[in-house]
N, C-alpha and C positions, 0 to 999 in steps of 0.2 A: 504493499499499499504505500509505504513511505517513497519507495522508487517512482511509484507512479506519480505521486505529488511532486516529486523533485523534477521528474520530466515534463510534467504539466506546467510547473513554474518556469522552468527553462524555456518551454515552447513560447510561453506568453512573453518572457523577456525578450526572445528573439523577435517575435511579432512586433513587439513595442519599437524595438530598435530598428527594424526594417521599415516600419512606419514612419519613425522620425528621419531616416535617412531619405525616405521617398518625399517627405514634406519638404526637405532641403534641396533635393536634386531634381523634383519635377516641377514645373511651372503650376504654382498652387492655384492660381486664379482658374486655369483652365479645368481643372478637374472638380475642385470644391466650390468655386464660387461661379460656375459658369452653368447655366440650365439649358441653354439651346446654342447650337452651333450652326452656321451655314456651310453646306456641303455641295459642291456641284455634282449634278448626277454622273458626269463623266469621271469623277474621281473617287467614287465609293470604294473601289478596288484597292485604292491605296491608302486607306485608312489604317488597315492592318500593317502598312509598311512605315508608318511614322516613326521617325528617329530621334525626337525632341523629348523623350520621356526618360531616358537613361535605360539602363538594362533592367530595372525592377519593375517597371509598368509598361503595359502594353494595350492597345486599343482594338477593339473589334467593333465591327458594324453589324447590328441585329436588324435584319431586313424585315422581320415579322412586325415590329413595331417602330421601326425608323429610329433607333437610337444609337448612339455610340457608347460603348461599355468599356469601362477602364478597369484593368485587373493588375493586382499585385502578383508577382512571380507566376503570372499567367493562370493563376488558381483563384486568389482571393478578390472579389468583385468589390471595388472601392465605389463606384458611382455609375449610373447610367445618365446620359445626357441627350436630351431631343435633338434630332438631327432634322433641319429644315433643307429639304432637297430642292435644290434649283436648276433649271437648265443651264447649259453652257451660254454666256453671254459674249457678244462682240462690241468691240469699242472701236474709235478710231485712235491711233496711236498718237501721242503728243511728242513733246522732245524740243519745241521751240521756247525760246525765252519770251515772256509777256512783261508789259508794264501794268501797273495796278495804281489806279487813284481811288482814293477812299475817304469817306467822312465819317466821323466817330459819333456814337451815341453820346452826347454829352462833350466836354473838352477834357484833355489829358493834360494833368500837370507835369511839365518836363524840367522844372527848376524855380528858382528863387529869383525875385525881382526886387532890388533894393529900392527903399523908399527914403525920401528926404525930408525929415520931420525937424522943423526947428533948427535946420542947417546941420542936422545930425544924419548920417546915413544909418537905417536900421533895416533888419530882415524880419518880416512878419510871418512868414511860412511856417516857422516852427511855433511861434507863439499861437498861431491859429491852428496848429495841429493838423496841417496839410502836408502830404508827403508826395514827393517824385512817384509817378505811377498812378496816382488818384485819378479816378474819372469823375469830374464833377457834373452832376445831373440838373440841380436846381439849388437856388437861393431863396429861403423861405417858401414861398408858393410859386415862385416864379421859375419856369423850366430854363434850362441853359442848353442850347442847341449850337451856338458858335461863339468865338472867341469875343465877338463884340457885345454878346449878352452881358457878361459881367461887369463892365464899365457902365453899361447902360442901367443896370439894376442898381448898382451901388450909387450912382450920381443922379437918380432921379428922385424928385419928390423932396420934400423937407423933413421927413420922418427922422427919429433918432437913429444914428448909424451903429450904435452898441448892438450887441446880442443878436446878429443874424444867424440864421441856422442855415449851414451848407450841408446838402445831401449829395451823395456821390456811391461809387464803387471802389472798393480797395480790395484787391487780390481776390475778385470774384464776389465778395461778400458786400452787401449795402451797409452804408455807415451814414451817420449824421454828426456833425460837430458845430459847437458855437464858436463864433468867430468875431472879431472886432475889425472892421476896416480902419485904415489910418490915413489922414489926409496928407498928400504928397504936395509939398510946397513947389517943387519944380514943374509939375503939370497942372497943379490946381485941381486935383481930383482926388477922390477916394480910391485905394488900392487894397489889395490882400497880400501883396508882396510876393506874387507867383507869376512865372511864365506858363501860358497854357497855348495848346495847338488844337484844332478841330479837324485837320485833314492831313493825309500823308500819301507818299508815293513809293513805290518800291518796284523791284524786279523779281521774277521767279519762273520757273519752268512749268509749263503744262504737261500734265500727265495722260490725260484721256478726254475724249469727246464722246458722249453717247449719241448714236446716229439718230434715234427715235425723236429726240427732243433737244438737241444741241447742248444738252447739260454737260458742264466741264468740271473736272477737278485738277487742281494744282498745288504746288508748293508741298503738300505732303505733311504738313505741321501747322498749327496755328500761327497767323501772322502777328508779330510782335513789334512794339515801337522800339527802335534801335537804341534810343537814348535811356529807356527804362526797363526793357526786357518784359514789359507787361503785355498780355494778350489784347488785341484791339477789338472793342466791340463795334463791328462795322454797321453803320445806319444806311450808308449808300455808298455804292462804289462802281467803277467802270475799268474795263479791260481793254488796253491798247496794243498794238503791235510796237517794237521797238528797234531801234537800230544799235548794233553792238560796236562800240568804240574801240575795245581792246580788252585785254586780259591781264589782272595782276596775279601773277604766279603765287602759289601758297609755299610757304616754307614752314621748316620745324618751330611750332608754337606761333606762327603768324598765317592768319587766315588770308586767303587769295579771294578774289571776286571778280566776276564779270562785270565791266563797266559799259553801260548803256544809256540811251536817252528815249523816252518815250515818243512815238509818232502820234502827237496830241490832237492832229487835225479831225479825227474821226474815231470814235470808239468802236470795238468791235463787239460789245456786250456788256452785261452787267453782272456784278457780284451779288450773290443771294445771301451768302453767309460766310463767316470766318470761323471754321471748327477747329477742334483739336487734331483734325485729320487732315487740314488743308482748306483752301479756298474752294467754294462751290459757287458756281454762277451758269449763266446761259449766254451762248453767242447769238447774235442776231443773225437771222436767216440769210442775209446778204453778206455776212462776214467774210473776208478773205481767208480767215483762219479755218474754214471749213473745207477749204479747197485742197485737192491732191493729198489726201490722208490715206495712210494704211490701215485697212481693217483688221483687228487682231483678236484672238480669242482671250478671254479673262480666265486667268489660272487661280484657284483658290490656295489658301495656305498649305493644304495637303500636296499641292503640286511642287512647291518650292523645297530644294534639297540643297545640300551643300554641293559646290561643284561650279563648273563653268556658267557664265551667263553674260548679259550684255546690258549696258545702260545707253540709252538714246538722250543725245542732247546737241544743242546748237552752239557753236562757238564763234561762228563769223556772221550771224544775222539772217542767214539764207538756207544753210544746209545742215539738216538733221542728220547725225551719224551715229551708228553704232560704236561702242567701246567697249572691250572685253573686261570683265571682271571676275572674281572668283567669291562665290558666297561661301563664307567660312562657317556660319552658324544660322539657323533659323530658329526662332522662339516664339511660338503663339501663346501670349499671356492674356491679352485683352483687346479689344477692339480699338482702343485709343492708343496702344503700345506703338510708338514712333521708332522703336529700336528692335523690332522683330526680325530683321534681318542684318546680319553683320557681314560685310564684304570688303575686298581689297581690290583696287584698280590694278590690273595686269597689263593694260594696254599701253604701250611705250609712247604712242602718238598723243595719248592724253596727258600722260606724266610729263611729257617734254613741253607740252603746251600750257598745261595749268599747275603742274606740280600734284594734280590729284583732284580731289572734291573742292569746289570753291562756292563762295556765295553767289547765288543765282541759279545754281544747278539743282536746289532743292526742288523736288517735283518730277526730275527726270526719270522717264520710265525705266523700270527693271524687267527685261525679257528674259525668260529661261525656256528652252525648248519649245520655242516658237509661241509661248504664252506670255501675256502680261501678268506679272506676279505682284509688283510692287512699285514703290517709287523712293528715290533718294530723299533724305530727311536731314541727316546731320554728317558731320566729319569729325574724326578724331582730332582733338586740338594739337596733339604732338606728331601726328602722322596722318598728312592730307591724303595719302593714298589709301586710307581705311575709312569706311563710313558705316552710316547705319540706314536702314530702309523701313517703311511702312507696307503691310501688304495691301493691295489695292483694293481687295473686296470691302476693307474697312471705309475706305475713301469712298466707295460707291454706295456704301450703306448711309452715308450722310443725306 
């Protein structure tokens, strides 16, 4: 009896140890925090071949109830996840660099603005508890939609200027603070002591266009303000073609960039939203960006494997070319994971021209075995030949 108890306890400890190792080695979100996954009908046979679980856990597709089941040591069932089976989708391949002009919801605080009060220069942003990166949406009951709204509100009427309430968004959360405008002797106006802006522009690479409705995805990650790093809440925006002026090569610890200017004479379409998976919008039916596109099948995360692949990008403003990369690792953790793919640039032409991945290449399509599987999102800070990517199915789901 004692021997049986000892064996039972030893077995229980073994299972506990294996479970802990599994929780460490396996993408935790995928198994325990996911209740449904999207699977292309053409990839059902590949579920059993997934390699991102380590040796302890394997996946099986149960055709009777359309679920993906996860097993420990191919014996102990951990969880069943509902599988949404979808037919293969085809999109137009991107790769060209576009320009984006967008207006924020509210105004973005980008710095402090000194105030001259009784011949003394003072900084009031800290006193008023306003931080760089804050998005200001209202003062008292007055909405803020442009830079000019703040001085108009502060300098209209004869009411007491003390104890105004500023409403805004900070790191994705709504906030309100009390503030006291100060009279500036130099401009003869009341100020809050901050610099703000309500519109911005930037460059990024197109990933795909959906043929049925001209919906496009670009960038592969949320659009952020360069001076604050904050995600931009886009109220309205437009997309333009652009001319590339040159390339600043990347070097160790120093990011490179594609340098270009917008062709602002005519917009090609409108932005709909700035999501954590990239910019989403629609091209106009007459847009030049819809012409001469390659139709390509979308590949899901079950398609992506370590090995050779290509990224498509445009470095001269007119020619979209493929460049060889090697996918080092795939890791499906969540729909918003912008580092699901880890890759290394192996194409000498791209390395000689750019040094690797540079700013402006975010959104460049990643193609493997003839299917669009993802988009470039980030670069390794100390090695521009290595980068990260997001699975394209997550962009299409936005």
